[in-house]
N, CA, C and O atoms as a GROMACS GRO file, in nm:
protein
  596
    1UNK      N    1   2.061  14.473  -3.892
    1UNK     CA    2   2.079  14.442  -3.738
    1UNK      C    3   2.217  14.436  -3.720
    1UNK      O    4   2.303  14.406  -3.803
    2UNK      N    5   2.233  14.471  -3.594
    2UNK     CA    6   2.396  14.480  -3.548
    2UNK      C    7   2.420  14.350  -3.472
    2UNK      O    8   2.328  14.284  -3.425
    3UNK      N    9   2.557  14.315  -3.460
    3UNK     CA   10   2.584  14.203  -3.408
    3UNK      C   11   2.549  14.204  -3.269
    3UNK      O   12   2.531  14.090  -3.225
    4UNK      N   13   2.534  14.300  -3.184
    4UNK     CA   14   2.481  14.308  -3.048
    4UNK      C   15   2.331  14.274  -3.041
    4UNK      O   16   2.288  14.208  -2.946
    5UNK      N   17   2.243  14.323  -3.149
    5UNK     CA   18   2.110  14.280  -3.143
    5UNK      C   19   2.101  14.132  -3.178
    5UNK      O   20   2.008  14.074  -3.122
    6UNK      N   21   2.168  14.067  -3.249
    6UNK     CA   22   2.170  13.936  -3.281
    6UNK      C   23   2.210  13.852  -3.169
    6UNK      O   24   2.139  13.756  -3.141
    7UNK      N   25   2.316  13.877  -3.099
    7UNK     CA   26   2.341  13.803  -2.977
    7UNK      C   27   2.242  13.819  -2.873
    7UNK      O   28   2.212  13.717  -2.810
    8UNK      N   29   2.184  13.938  -2.841
    8UNK     CA   30   2.071  13.955  -2.765
    8UNK      C   31   1.957  13.852  -2.790
    8UNK      O   32   1.907  13.777  -2.706
    9UNK      N   33   1.925  13.865  -2.927
    9UNK     CA   34   1.837  13.776  -2.965
    9UNK      C   35   1.847  13.631  -2.950
    9UNK      O   36   1.755  13.562  -2.906
   10UNK      N   37   1.971  13.584  -2.991
   10UNK     CA   38   2.013  13.454  -2.963
   10UNK      C   39   1.984  13.405  -2.816
   10UNK      O   40   1.925  13.300  -2.789
   11UNK      N   41   2.036  13.497  -2.725
   11UNK     CA   42   2.038  13.468  -2.568
   11UNK      C   43   1.872  13.454  -2.533
   11UNK      O   44   1.825  13.361  -2.468
   12UNK      N   45   1.803  13.549  -2.582
   12UNK     CA   46   1.663  13.559  -2.553
   12UNK      C   47   1.578  13.426  -2.582
   12UNK      O   48   1.495  13.374  -2.508
   13UNK      N   49   1.622  13.380  -2.723
   13UNK     CA   50   1.578  13.251  -2.768
   13UNK      C   51   1.615  13.136  -2.704
   13UNK      O   52   1.544  13.035  -2.697
   14UNK      N   53   1.748  13.150  -2.648
   14UNK     CA   54   1.805  13.030  -2.572
   14UNK      C   55   1.727  13.021  -2.449
   14UNK      O   56   1.694  12.911  -2.405
   15UNK      N   57   1.689  13.156  -2.377
   15UNK     CA   58   1.614  13.142  -2.252
   15UNK      C   59   1.465  13.092  -2.281
   15UNK      O   60   1.407  13.019  -2.200
   16UNK      N   61   1.412  13.129  -2.386
   16UNK     CA   62   1.263  13.086  -2.417
   16UNK      C   63   1.282  12.939  -2.439
   16UNK      O   64   1.202  12.867  -2.379
   17UNK      N   65   1.358  12.890  -2.502
   17UNK     CA   66   1.380  12.744  -2.533
   17UNK      C   67   1.389  12.668  -2.412
   17UNK      O   68   1.320  12.568  -2.395
   18UNK      N   69   1.484  12.715  -2.314
   18UNK     CA   70   1.480  12.633  -2.188
   18UNK      C   71   1.376  12.638  -2.105
   18UNK      O   72   1.345  12.538  -2.040
   19UNK      N   73   1.306  12.757  -2.095
   19UNK     CA   74   1.184  12.773  -2.019
   19UNK      C   75   1.075  12.682  -2.071
   19UNK      O   76   1.006  12.617  -1.993
   20UNK      N   77   1.060  12.678  -2.211
   20UNK     CA   78   0.963  12.589  -2.276
   20UNK      C   79   0.978  12.447  -2.246
   20UNK      O   80   0.881  12.372  -2.236
   21UNK      N   81   1.119  12.406  -2.229
   21UNK     CA   82   1.151  12.264  -2.214
   21UNK      C   83   1.119  12.231  -2.084
   21UNK      O   84   1.061  12.126  -2.057
   22UNK      N   85   1.163  12.336  -1.977
   22UNK     CA   86   1.126  12.313  -1.841
   22UNK      C   87   0.981  12.297  -1.825
   22UNK      O   88   0.938  12.212  -1.746
   23UNK      N   89   0.892  12.381  -1.901
   23UNK     CA   90   0.738  12.376  -1.881
   23UNK      C   91   0.693  12.241  -1.929
   23UNK      O   92   0.603  12.181  -1.869
   24UNK      N   93   0.752  12.190  -2.035
   24UNK     CA   94   0.719  12.042  -2.100
   24UNK      C   95   0.754  11.941  -1.972
   24UNK      O   96   0.667  11.865  -1.931
   25UNK      N   97   0.861  11.944  -1.921
   25UNK     CA   98   0.903  11.854  -1.840
   25UNK      C   99   0.797  11.853  -1.704
   25UNK      O  100   0.759  11.751  -1.646
   26UNK      N  101   0.766  11.980  -1.674
   26UNK     CA  102   0.684  11.994  -1.548
   26UNK      C  103   0.518  11.935  -1.581
   26UNK      O  104   0.448  11.879  -1.497
   27UNK      N  105   0.487  11.957  -1.696
   27UNK     CA  106   0.357  11.899  -1.751
   27UNK      C  107   0.352  11.767  -1.760
   27UNK      O  108   0.245  11.710  -1.740
   28UNK      N  109   0.467  11.695  -1.793
   28UNK     CA  110   0.474  11.543  -1.821
   28UNK      C  111   0.470  11.493  -1.659
   28UNK      O  112   0.402  11.397  -1.624
   29UNK      N  113   0.547  11.566  -1.574
   29UNK     CA  114   0.542  11.515  -1.432
   29UNK      C  115   0.393  11.509  -1.364
   29UNK      O  116   0.346  11.416  -1.298
   30UNK      N  117   0.332  11.635  -1.398
   30UNK     CA  118   0.186  11.641  -1.370
   30UNK      C  119   0.107  11.538  -1.419
   30UNK      O  120   0.031  11.481  -1.340
   31UNK      N  121   0.113  11.502  -1.542
   31UNK     CA  122   0.018  11.418  -1.609
   31UNK      C  123   0.054  11.280  -1.568
   31UNK      O  124  -0.036  11.198  -1.549
   32UNK      N  125   0.184  11.245  -1.552
   32UNK     CA  126   0.219  11.104  -1.511
   32UNK      C  127   0.186  11.093  -1.380
   32UNK      O  128   0.149  10.980  -1.347
   33UNK      N  129   0.189  11.175  -1.296
   33UNK     CA  130   0.131  11.154  -1.147
   33UNK      C  131  -0.017  11.155  -1.147
   33UNK      O  132  -0.068  11.084  -1.062
   34UNK      N  133  -0.104  11.228  -1.234
   34UNK     CA  134  -0.245  11.178  -1.236
   34UNK      C  135  -0.280  11.048  -1.294
   34UNK      O  136  -0.379  10.986  -1.257
   35UNK      N  137  -0.194  11.004  -1.392
   35UNK     CA  138  -0.216  10.877  -1.467
   35UNK      C  139  -0.165  10.758  -1.386
   35UNK      O  140  -0.233  10.655  -1.386
   36UNK      N  141  -0.056  10.763  -1.321
   36UNK     CA  142  -0.002  10.662  -1.231
   36UNK      C  143   0.028  10.724  -1.105
   36UNK      O  144   0.138  10.776  -1.086
   37UNK      N  145  -0.078  10.722  -1.002
   37UNK     CA  146  -0.070  10.769  -0.867
   37UNK      C  147   0.029  10.686  -0.794
   37UNK      O  148   0.065  10.573  -0.826
   38UNK      N  149   0.067  10.754  -0.693
   38UNK     CA  150   0.158  10.671  -0.611
   38UNK      C  151   0.081  10.547  -0.521
   38UNK      O  152  -0.031  10.561  -0.472
   39UNK      N  153   0.153  10.444  -0.511
   39UNK     CA  154   0.096  10.331  -0.443
   39UNK      C  155   0.125  10.333  -0.313
   39UNK      O  156   0.239  10.360  -0.276
   40UNK      N  157   0.020  10.303  -0.221
   40UNK     CA  158   0.060  10.320  -0.079
   40UNK      C  159   0.092  10.160  -0.040
   40UNK      O  160   0.025  10.069  -0.088
   41UNK      N  161   0.193  10.139   0.044
   41UNK     CA  162   0.219  10.002   0.076
   41UNK      C  163   0.178   9.971   0.223
   41UNK      O  164   0.251   9.946   0.319
   42UNK      N  165   0.037   9.980   0.217
   42UNK     CA  166  -0.028   9.930   0.359
   42UNK      C  167  -0.093   9.804   0.342
   42UNK      O  168  -0.176   9.791   0.251
   43UNK      N  169  -0.065   9.712   0.416
   43UNK     CA  170  -0.122   9.579   0.411
   43UNK      C  171  -0.264   9.581   0.482
   43UNK      O  172  -0.288   9.622   0.596
   44UNK      N  173  -0.342   9.534   0.400
   44UNK     CA  174  -0.490   9.511   0.439
   44UNK      C  175  -0.506   9.416   0.549
   44UNK      O  176  -0.440   9.313   0.560
   45UNK      N  177  -0.594   9.455   0.628
   45UNK     CA  178  -0.655   9.363   0.733
   45UNK      C  179  -0.684   9.216   0.692
   45UNK      O  180  -0.663   9.117   0.762
   46UNK      N  181  -0.740   9.220   0.557
   46UNK     CA  182  -0.787   9.104   0.494
   46UNK      C  183  -0.668   9.047   0.407
   46UNK      O  184  -0.705   8.979   0.311
   47UNK      N  185  -0.545   9.062   0.421
   47UNK     CA  186  -0.441   9.038   0.315
   47UNK      C  187  -0.459   8.896   0.269
   47UNK      O  188  -0.427   8.872   0.153
   48UNK      N  189  -0.508   8.798   0.346
   48UNK     CA  190  -0.509   8.650   0.278
   48UNK      C  191  -0.593   8.641   0.158
   48UNK      O  192  -0.586   8.550   0.076
   49UNK      N  193  -0.684   8.753   0.152
   49UNK     CA  194  -0.786   8.750   0.020
   49UNK      C  195  -0.694   8.809  -0.089
   49UNK      O  196  -0.714   8.776  -0.206
   50UNK      N  197  -0.591   8.898  -0.056
   50UNK     CA  198  -0.514   8.983  -0.144
   50UNK      C  199  -0.388   8.919  -0.196
   50UNK      O  200  -0.351   8.948  -0.310
   51UNK      N  201  -0.324   8.841  -0.128
   51UNK     CA  202  -0.207   8.777  -0.170
   51UNK      C  203  -0.200   8.618  -0.152
   51UNK      O  204  -0.094   8.555  -0.163
   52UNK      N  205  -0.317   8.563  -0.124
   52UNK     CA  206  -0.330   8.406  -0.124
   52UNK      C  207  -0.250   8.358  -0.003
   52UNK      O  208  -0.244   8.430   0.096
   53UNK      N  209  -0.193   8.250  -0.006
   53UNK     CA  210  -0.125   8.173   0.114
   53UNK      C  211   0.037   8.230   0.110
   53UNK      O  212   0.116   8.160   0.173
   54UNK      N  213   0.073   8.306   0.066
   54UNK     CA  214   0.234   8.343   0.069
   54UNK      C  215   0.270   8.417   0.193
   54UNK      O  216   0.224   8.523   0.234
   55UNK      N  217   0.356   8.345   0.244
   55UNK     CA  218   0.421   8.390   0.388
   55UNK      C  219   0.552   8.474   0.355
   55UNK      O  220   0.650   8.423   0.300
   56UNK      N  221   0.544   8.604   0.393
   56UNK     CA  222   0.660   8.682   0.360
   56UNK      C  223   0.764   8.672   0.487
   56UNK      O  224   0.724   8.681   0.603
   57UNK      N  225   0.901   8.653   0.455
   57UNK     CA  226   0.980   8.642   0.578
   57UNK      C  227   1.117   8.723   0.546
   57UNK      O  228   1.135   8.768   0.432
   58UNK      N  229   1.205   8.739   0.639
   58UNK     CA  230   1.332   8.792   0.634
   58UNK      C  231   1.405   8.707   0.697
   58UNK      O  232   1.367   8.656   0.802
   59UNK      N  233   1.535   8.676   0.635
   59UNK     CA  234   1.618   8.572   0.691
   59UNK      C  235   1.759   8.653   0.733
   59UNK      O  236   1.834   8.701   0.648
   60UNK      N  237   1.785   8.660   0.874
   60UNK     CA  238   1.899   8.737   0.918
   60UNK      C  239   2.003   8.629   0.964
   60UNK      O  240   1.963   8.529   1.022
   61UNK      N  241   2.131   8.648   0.939
   61UNK     CA  242   2.260   8.581   0.984
   61UNK      C  243   2.272   8.624   1.121
   61UNK      O  244   2.304   8.741   1.139
   62UNK      N  245   2.248   8.538   1.239
   62UNK     CA  246   2.298   8.586   1.360
   62UNK      C  247   2.405   8.498   1.410
   62UNK      O  248   2.432   8.490   1.530
   63UNK      N  249   2.471   8.426   1.311
   63UNK     CA  250   2.596   8.320   1.381
   63UNK      C  251   2.726   8.362   1.302
   63UNK      O  252   2.833   8.319   1.344
   64UNK      N  253   2.724   8.439   1.198
   64UNK     CA  254   2.838   8.492   1.152
   64UNK      C  255   2.898   8.402   1.054
   64UNK      O  256   3.008   8.425   1.004
   65UNK      N  257   2.829   8.301   1.026
   65UNK     CA  258   2.892   8.204   0.913
   65UNK      C  259   2.826   8.241   0.780
   65UNK      O  260   2.705   8.248   0.760
   66UNK      N  261   2.933   8.265   0.688
   66UNK     CA  262   2.918   8.309   0.558
   66UNK      C  263   2.832   8.220   0.462
   66UNK      O  264   2.874   8.106   0.446
   67UNK      N  265   2.729   8.252   0.404
   67UNK     CA  266   2.654   8.196   0.332
   67UNK      C  267   2.536   8.112   0.378
   67UNK      O  268   2.460   8.056   0.300
   68UNK      N  269   2.527   8.107   0.515
   68UNK     CA  270   2.438   8.030   0.573
   68UNK      C  271   2.280   8.083   0.551
   68UNK      O  272   2.186   8.005   0.559
   69UNK      N  273   2.264   8.213   0.526
   69UNK     CA  274   2.147   8.295   0.517
   69UNK      C  275   2.098   8.269   0.370
   69UNK      O  276   1.977   8.264   0.346
   70UNK      N  277   2.200   8.250   0.263
   70UNK     CA  278   2.155   8.198   0.147
   70UNK      C  279   2.109   8.058   0.143
   70UNK      O  280   2.012   8.036   0.070
   71UNK      N  281   2.153   7.976   0.196
   71UNK     CA  282   2.110   7.818   0.217
   71UNK      C  283   1.986   7.813   0.269
   71UNK      O  284   1.911   7.732   0.214
   72UNK      N  285   1.934   7.888   0.378
   72UNK     CA  286   1.825   7.895   0.420
   72UNK      C  287   1.710   7.966   0.334
   72UNK      O  288   1.594   7.924   0.331
   73UNK      N  289   1.754   8.076   0.269
   73UNK     CA  290   1.668   8.132   0.189
   73UNK      C  291   1.622   8.037   0.067
   73UNK      O  292   1.504   8.028   0.034
   74UNK      N  293   1.717   7.972   0.008
   74UNK     CA  294   1.682   7.866  -0.099
   74UNK      C  295   1.586   7.764  -0.050
   74UNK      O  296   1.490   7.724  -0.116
   75UNK      N  297   1.618   7.724   0.073
   75UNK     CA  298   1.516   7.634   0.137
   75UNK      C  299   1.374   7.684   0.144
   75UNK      O  300   1.278   7.621   0.100
   76UNK      N  301   1.368   7.796   0.197
   76UNK     CA  302   1.230   7.852   0.222
   76UNK      C  303   1.173   7.878   0.079
   76UNK      O  304   1.056   7.846   0.060
   77UNK      N  305   1.233   7.924  -0.009
   77UNK     CA  306   1.177   7.948  -0.142
   77UNK      C  307   1.150   7.821  -0.204
   77UNK      O  308   1.045   7.818  -0.267
   78UNK      N  309   1.212   7.726  -0.202
   78UNK     CA  310   1.182   7.601  -0.256
   78UNK      C  311   1.037   7.551  -0.178
   78UNK      O  312   0.954   7.485  -0.240
   79UNK      N  313   1.024   7.576  -0.082
   79UNK     CA  314   0.888   7.529   0.002
   79UNK      C  315   0.790   7.635  -0.006
   79UNK      O  316   0.691   7.627   0.068
   80UNK      N  317   0.806   7.747  -0.097
   80UNK     CA  318   0.692   7.835  -0.141
   80UNK      C  319   0.685   7.969  -0.052
   80UNK      O  320   0.592   8.048  -0.061
   81UNK      N  321   0.787   7.984   0.031
   81UNK     CA  322   0.786   8.119   0.119
   81UNK      C  323   0.843   8.229   0.036
   81UNK      O  324   0.919   8.204  -0.057
   82UNK      N  325   0.809   8.344   0.066
   82UNK     CA  326   0.853   8.446  -0.035
   82UNK      C  327   0.955   8.522   0.076
   82UNK      O  328   0.905   8.579   0.174
   83UNK      N  329   1.079   8.519   0.059
   83UNK     CA  330   1.176   8.575   0.126
   83UNK      C  331   1.226   8.720   0.081
   83UNK      O  332   1.312   8.730  -0.007
   84UNK      N  333   1.173   8.824   0.140
   84UNK     CA  334   1.187   8.945   0.087
   84UNK      C  335   1.318   9.017   0.121
   84UNK      O  336   1.369   9.098   0.044
   85UNK      N  337   1.372   8.981   0.245
   85UNK     CA  338   1.500   9.034   0.271
   85UNK      C  339   1.595   8.928   0.335
   85UNK      O  340   1.553   8.842   0.412
   86UNK      N  341   1.721   8.941   0.299
   86UNK     CA  342   1.820   8.876   0.382
   86UNK      C  343   1.940   8.965   0.421
   86UNK      O  344   1.960   9.070   0.361
   87UNK      N  345   2.016   8.924   0.516
   87UNK     CA  346   2.107   9.023   0.577
   87UNK      C  347   2.160   8.975   0.718
   87UNK      O  348   2.131   8.866   0.766
   88UNK      N  349   2.237   9.064   0.773
   88UNK     CA  350   2.298   9.006   0.884
   88UNK      C  351   2.217   9.067   1.029
   88UNK      O  352   2.186   9.186   1.033
   89UNK      N  353   2.193   8.998   1.117
   89UNK     CA  354   2.146   9.042   1.256
   89UNK      C  355   2.233   9.133   1.327
   89UNK      O  356   2.353   9.137   1.299
   90UNK      N  357   2.180   9.208   1.420
   90UNK     CA  358   2.288   9.316   1.464
   90UNK      C  359   2.409   9.253   1.551
   90UNK      O  360   2.512   9.314   1.578
   91UNK      N  361   2.381   9.123   1.588
   91UNK     CA  362   2.520   9.051   1.638
   91UNK      C  363   2.522   8.918   1.584
   91UNK      O  364   2.429   8.870   1.520
   92UNK      N  365   2.631   8.858   1.612
   92UNK     CA  366   2.647   8.716   1.568
   92UNK      C  367   2.664   8.632   1.692
   92UNK      O  368   2.747   8.541   1.700
   93UNK      N  369   2.590   8.664   1.780
   93UNK     CA  370   2.593   8.570   1.934
   93UNK      C  371   2.470   8.468   1.940
   93UNK      O  372   2.445   8.411   2.046
   94UNK      N  373   2.403   8.447   1.839
   94UNK     CA  374   2.264   8.366   1.851
   94UNK      C  375   2.318   8.222   1.865
   94UNK      O  376   2.398   8.169   1.788
   95UNK      N  377   2.270   8.172   1.962
   95UNK     CA  378   2.304   8.024   1.984
   95UNK      C  379   2.200   7.957   1.917
   95UNK      O  380   2.238   7.866   1.842
   96UNK      N  381   2.074   7.980   1.925
   96UNK     CA  382   1.961   7.900   1.874
   96UNK      C  383   1.898   7.980   1.752
   96UNK      O  384   1.899   8.103   1.754
   97UNK      N  385   1.851   7.918   1.657
   97UNK     CA  386   1.786   7.963   1.540
   97UNK      C  387   1.659   8.012   1.605
   97UNK      O  388   1.611   7.939   1.692
   98UNK      N  389   1.599   8.123   1.578
   98UNK     CA  390   1.481   8.179   1.627
   98UNK      C  391   1.406   8.245   1.512
   98UNK      O  392   1.453   8.313   1.421
   99UNK      N  393   1.265   8.206   1.537
   99UNK     CA  394   1.168   8.271   1.436
   99UNK      C  395   1.093   8.370   1.510
   99UNK      O  396   1.038   8.333   1.614
  100UNK      N  397   1.081   8.495   1.470
  100UNK     CA  398   1.004   8.608   1.531
  100UNK      C  399   0.890   8.624   1.445
  100UNK      O  400   0.907   8.631   1.323
  101UNK      N  401   0.756   8.630   1.504
  101UNK     CA  402   0.650   8.636   1.450
  101UNK      C  403   0.620   8.788   1.442
  101UNK      O  404   0.616   8.845   1.551
  102UNK      N  405   0.600   8.860   1.335
  102UNK     CA  406   0.567   8.993   1.319
  102UNK      C  407   0.430   9.038   1.306
  102UNK      O  408   0.395   9.153   1.282
  103UNK      N  409   0.352   8.936   1.325
  103UNK     CA  410   0.184   8.965   1.318
  103UNK      C  411   0.143   8.909   1.433
  103UNK      O  412   0.201   8.808   1.474
  104UNK      N  413   0.041   8.962   1.502
  104UNK     CA  414  -0.024   8.884   1.616
  104UNK      C  415  -0.068   8.752   1.609
  104UNK      O  416  -0.079   8.680   1.709
  105UNK      N  417  -0.098   8.713   1.481
  105UNK     CA  418  -0.138   8.577   1.472
  105UNK      C  419   0.009   8.505   1.430
  105UNK      O  420   0.083   8.540   1.338
  106UNK      N  421   0.027   8.399   1.521
  106UNK     CA  422   0.166   8.330   1.506
  106UNK      C  423   0.174   8.230   1.401
  106UNK      O  424   0.280   8.185   1.357
  107UNK      N  425   0.057   8.196   1.362
  107UNK     CA  426   0.042   8.069   1.265
  107UNK      C  427   0.141   8.070   1.159
  107UNK      O  428   0.212   7.970   1.142
  108UNK      N  429   0.151   8.164   1.094
  108UNK     CA  430   0.250   8.178   0.967
  108UNK      C  431   0.397   8.169   1.016
  108UNK      O  432   0.483   8.120   0.943
  109UNK      N  433   0.421   8.209   1.120
  109UNK     CA  434   0.557   8.198   1.183
  109UNK      C  435   0.582   8.041   1.236
  109UNK      O  436   0.696   7.996   1.227
  110UNK      N  437   0.502   7.980   1.276
  110UNK     CA  438   0.489   7.840   1.325
  110UNK      C  439   0.503   7.757   1.195
  110UNK      O  440   0.569   7.653   1.199
  111UNK      N  441   0.443   7.797   1.081
  111UNK     CA  442   0.462   7.738   0.954
  111UNK      C  443   0.626   7.726   0.909
  111UNK      O  444   0.679   7.623   0.865
  112UNK      N  445   0.692   7.856   0.930
  112UNK     CA  446   0.811   7.877   0.887
  112UNK      C  447   0.905   7.782   0.969
  112UNK      O  448   0.995   7.715   0.918
  113UNK      N  449   0.876   7.785   1.094
  113UNK     CA  450   0.967   7.725   1.194
  113UNK      C  451   0.942   7.571   1.179
  113UNK      O  452   1.041   7.499   1.192
  114UNK      N  453   0.828   7.516   1.154
  114UNK     CA  454   0.807   7.379   1.110
  114UNK      C  455   0.882   7.320   0.995
  114UNK      O  456   0.934   7.209   0.999
  115UNK      N  457   0.885   7.410   0.881
  115UNK     CA  458   0.942   7.389   0.762
  115UNK      C  459   1.105   7.388   0.787
  115UNK      O  460   1.168   7.312   0.713
  116UNK      N  461   1.165   7.448   0.864
  116UNK     CA  462   1.291   7.447   0.907
  116UNK      C  463   1.341   7.359   1.022
  116UNK      O  464   1.458   7.348   1.058
  117UNK      N  465   1.216   7.286   1.083
  117UNK     CA  466   1.273   7.193   1.191
  117UNK      C  467   1.305   7.265   1.317
  117UNK      O  468   1.380   7.214   1.400
  118UNK      N  469   1.244   7.394   1.337
  118UNK     CA  470   1.280   7.470   1.466
  118UNK      C  471   1.160   7.442   1.566
  118UNK      O  472   1.046   7.434   1.519
  119UNK      N  473   1.180   7.426   1.696
  119UNK     CA  474   1.096   7.396   1.785
  119UNK      C  475   1.015   7.534   1.809
  119UNK      O  476   1.059   7.647   1.791
  120UNK      N  477   0.870   7.494   1.859
  120UNK     CA  478   0.796   7.621   1.878
  120UNK      C  479   0.841   7.694   1.994
  120UNK      O  480   0.797   7.808   2.008
  121UNK      N  481   0.934   7.642   2.091
  121UNK     CA  482   0.982   7.720   2.192
  121UNK      C  483   1.072   7.837   2.133
  121UNK      O  484   1.097   7.936   2.202
  122UNK      N  485   1.116   7.823   2.016
  122UNK     CA  486   1.207   7.921   1.958
  122UNK      C  487   1.134   8.005   1.850
  122UNK      O  488   1.188   8.049   1.748
  123UNK      N  489   1.004   8.022   1.886
  123UNK     CA  490   0.918   8.099   1.799
  123UNK      C  491   0.874   8.211   1.912
  123UNK      O  492   0.816   8.181   2.016
  124UNK      N  493   0.906   8.325   1.882
  124UNK     CA  494   0.860   8.459   1.970
  124UNK      C  495   0.774   8.548   1.892
  124UNK      O  496   0.778   8.536   1.769
  125UNK      N  497   0.694   8.637   1.945
  125UNK     CA  498   0.621   8.728   1.892
  125UNK      C  499   0.668   8.873   1.922
  125UNK      O  500   0.686   8.918   2.035
  126UNK      N  501   0.687   8.936   1.811
  126UNK     CA  502   0.726   9.103   1.818
  126UNK      C  503   0.649   9.154   1.713
  126UNK      O  504   0.705   9.176   1.605
  127UNK      N  505   0.526   9.176   1.729
  127UNK     CA  506   0.431   9.230   1.614
  127UNK      C  507   0.431   9.388   1.633
  127UNK      O  508   0.456   9.450   1.736
  128UNK      N  509   0.397   9.437   1.511
  128UNK     CA  510   0.376   9.579   1.512
  128UNK      C  511   0.312   9.616   1.362
  128UNK      O  512   0.350   9.557   1.261
  129UNK      N  513   0.218   9.715   1.361
  129UNK     CA  514   0.168   9.755   1.238
  129UNK      C  515   0.279   9.809   1.139
  129UNK      O  516   0.252   9.813   1.019
  130UNK      N  517   0.407   9.852   1.184
  130UNK     CA  518   0.502   9.882   1.106
  130UNK      C  519   0.578   9.774   1.005
  130UNK      O  520   0.644   9.802   0.905
  131UNK      N  521   0.550   9.646   1.057
  131UNK     CA  522   0.609   9.545   0.983
  131UNK      C  523   0.525   9.494   0.869
  131UNK      O  524   0.403   9.486   0.889
  132UNK      N  525   0.571   9.462   0.760
  132UNK     CA  526   0.508   9.422   0.655
  132UNK      C  527   0.540   9.264   0.626
  132UNK      O  528   0.502   9.207   0.524
  133UNK      N  529   0.604   9.212   0.713
  133UNK     CA  530   0.643   9.055   0.710
  133UNK      C  531   0.563   8.994   0.795
  133UNK      O  532   0.505   9.052   0.887
  134UNK      N  533   0.553   8.862   0.769
  134UNK     CA  534   0.499   8.771   0.864
  134UNK      C  535   0.582   8.711   0.967
  134UNK      O  536   0.546   8.676   1.079
  135UNK      N  537   0.719   8.701   0.907
  135UNK     CA  538   0.812   8.649   1.020
  135UNK      C  539   0.952   8.671   0.979
  135UNK      O  540   0.984   8.667   0.860
  136UNK      N  541   1.048   8.697   1.086
  136UNK     CA  542   1.174   8.702   1.065
  136UNK      C  543   1.269   8.579   1.115
  136UNK      O  544   1.248   8.546   1.232
  137UNK      N  545   1.355   8.516   1.055
  137UNK     CA  546   1.427   8.431   1.103
  137UNK      C  547   1.565   8.469   1.122
  137UNK      O  548   1.631   8.510   1.027
  138UNK      N  549   1.623   8.454   1.265
  138UNK     CA  550   1.753   8.472   1.287
  138UNK      C  551   1.824   8.349   1.303
  138UNK      O  552   1.792   8.265   1.386
  139UNK      N  553   1.927   8.338   1.218
  139UNK     CA  554   1.989   8.220   1.230
  139UNK      C  555   2.096   8.206   1.337
  139UNK      O  556   2.185   8.291   1.350
  140UNK      N  557   2.087   8.096   1.413
  140UNK     CA  558   2.192   8.075   1.527
  140UNK      C  559   2.286   7.991   1.484
  140UNK      O  560   2.285   7.946   1.369
  141UNK      N  561   2.390   7.958   1.582
  141UNK     CA  562   2.506   7.876   1.568
  141UNK      C  563   2.443   7.717   1.558
  141UNK      O  564   2.521   7.628   1.525
  142UNK      N  565   2.317   7.687   1.585
  142UNK     CA  566   2.265   7.550   1.567
  142UNK      C  567   2.221   7.525   1.415
  142UNK      O  568   2.155   7.426   1.383
  143UNK      N  569   2.258   7.610   1.336
  143UNK     CA  570   2.214   7.595   1.193
  143UNK      C  571   2.223   7.453   1.129
  143UNK      O  572   2.140   7.413   1.047
  144UNK      N  573   2.324   7.383   1.168
  144UNK     CA  574   2.344   7.269   1.116
  144UNK      C  575   2.241   7.155   1.143
  144UNK      O  576   2.234   7.052   1.076
  145UNK      N  577   2.163   7.185   1.249
  145UNK     CA  578   2.063   7.100   1.286
  145UNK      C  579   1.914   7.123   1.230
  145UNK      O  580   1.815   7.054   1.255
  146UNK      N  581   1.921   7.228   1.154
  146UNK     CA  582   1.805   7.268   1.086
  146UNK      C  583   1.778   7.172   0.948
  146UNK      O  584   1.870   7.120   0.885
  147UNK      N  585   1.647   7.161   0.917
  147UNK     CA  586   1.604   7.075   0.814
  147UNK      C  587   1.638   7.183   0.668
  147UNK      O  588   1.573   7.282   0.636
  148UNK      N  589   1.737   7.136   0.610
  148UNK     CA  590   1.781   7.219   0.511
  148UNK      C  591   1.773   7.146   0.363
  148UNK      O  592   1.812   7.201   0.260
  149UNK      N  593   1.714   7.011   0.368
  149UNK     CA  594   1.699   6.937   0.256
  149UNK      C  595   1.581   6.950   0.200
  149UNK      O  596   1.554   6.888   0.098
   0.00000   0.00000   0.00000
C-alpha cells in the first residue's frame, strides 16, 4: 500500500467514525424524547386539586428601595406563599403597594393582601389565561406600613 492509499483510508475511517458518532447522538435524542416527553406548562382548571392550597405570586419593586422585594418575599414564604418571581416594576413611581389578581377569582390575591396588611381597595384584577400566577405584588413607597413581621 502506498502512503496515498493509507492517508485516504485514514480520512475515510475518520469520516465514517464521525458519521457513526453523529448517528448515535441522533438516536439518543430520539429515544430520550420518547422516554421523557416535553411537559406542557398549562395550568388545569381544577388546579386546587393538583397543587393544593399553594398560592403563587410575583413580587415587583415599584418604589426603587433596594432590598424591599427580598423582605416581602421572605415574609410571604414564611407564611406559605410560593414566590416564583421577584424583580423590578416598569417604574418606581408607585405610591401604594398594590396586589394584582391574575386569576378571575380574587380570593387568593385577597389572602396575599391580608397577609401583608394591604387594604382590599388596593387589590385590582388583571386576569389572563397567559398568567400562571395567582397574584402580583407591586411594592409602593408605603412599604413601611406593611405587615412584615
